[in-house]
C-alpha positions, 0 to 999 in steps of 0.5 A, a space after each residue: 499500500 502507498 503513502 496515499 492510501 495508508 494516508 487519507 484525507 478529505 475536505 468536505 464542509 469546511 473540515 478536513 479529515 486525516 486518517 491514518 489508514 495503517 489498521 494492520 499495523 495498529 495505524 503505525 507510521 512508516 518514513 513515507 507516511 510521515 512525508 505524506 503527512 507533512 505535504 498534507 499540513 502544507 497544502 492544507 495550511 493555506 487551503 480557504 477550504 479547510 477551517 478545522 481539521 480532524 486527526 484519527 486512526 482508521 478503525 476503532 482499535 488504534 488512534 496510532 501507535 507511533 513509528 513502525 518499528 519493522 523499518 528500523 533495521 534499514 531506515 534507522 540502522 545509521 547515524 546517516 539513516 537516523 538523521 535522514 528519518 529524523 529529518 523527516 519526521 521533525 518536518 512533519 511535526 513542525 507542518 502539523 504544529 504550524 498549521 493555523 487551523 485548529 486541530 482536533 484528535 479523535 483518540 479510540 484505542 491505543 495512543 502510543 509514542 509518536 501517535 501520542 506526540 500527534 495527539 498532543 499537537 491537537 489543539 483538542 483531544 477527544 478520547 473514548 472511555 476505552 482509550 489508552 496511553 503510553 510512551 514506550 521508548 524505554 522498551 524498545 532501548 530508544 532515546 527520547 529527543 529533548 524536544 518530544 520530552 518538553 512536548 510531554 513534560 509541557 501537557 503533563 508536568 514533570 513528575 507524570 512525564 517521569 512516570 510514563 518515560 520510566 515505566 513505558 506502561 499504558 495507561 487508561 484515559 481516565 488517567 489521561 484526562 486528570 493529567 491533562 493529556 486530553 480535553 474530553 473523555 467520553 463513551 466510545 458510542 458517542 466519540 463520532 457525535 462528538 468529535 463532529 459536533 465540535 468540528 461543525 461548531 468550530 468550522 461555523 465561526 469566523 475564520 480570522 477570529 479562530 486563526 487569531 485565537 490559535 496563534 495568540 494561545 500559542 504566543 501567550 503560553 511562550 515566556 514573555 520576552 519571546 512572544 511576537 507581539 507585533 503578529 498578535 497585534 497585527 492577527 487581531 488587527 486583520 479580525 477588526 478590518 474584516 468583512 466578517 466583523 462586518 457580517 458577525 454585527 449584522 447577523 447579530 443585529 438581525 437574530 440570525 446565524 452569520 455566514 462567515 467567509 474569512 475574508 
């Protein structure tokens, strides 16, 4: 199966749907899939037809179990190969993180290693109550990179990060919710309905306002000296100068739902 078959994409009603389609291997990511992932998010970043993105794994058994370890003997067998592999995955993560559209992780089943990183990089995580979470490099003899550890500690703090990394255990959804790995845990049979509700609600909002909110929250999370205050103000100004700002006021006055265009 090619990377195009293993990464499925669809855009419908301003919702981009990104599906990791490798269920036979618990939706593990091959190197070619990481490359394809970066390409998709680079394209969607500037696509006005995409206002929100749902990220999911095919089936109900696994969101993503991380990298396809069966490739490691060939593709991570030397310092040069490891550097190339890392460059491809780093590009995918960077483009995923930088996409200015809200991302929602729909998490069912296993959410492990690189799959957990992918989920953490999403803006909203909604998990089935049967989902499990883990970071397992200690079971493979791998070192976990500083950037990956930083992402984990930013989400759960140092104490929980140590528990996850040192034990390499899989933890239940209730723990993930308590630690802040996910926004919501819902009954498995309600997962799709709730994820779709979030996506449609976000897609109906003013795109420039949503973009500004996502980027400014990211800037607010940085230390004061590292914040791009000019960018933040420019994003706010763009909202106030937009046609959508006028449409929002008209819709409010006319007691109707606004029809935002993203301009």
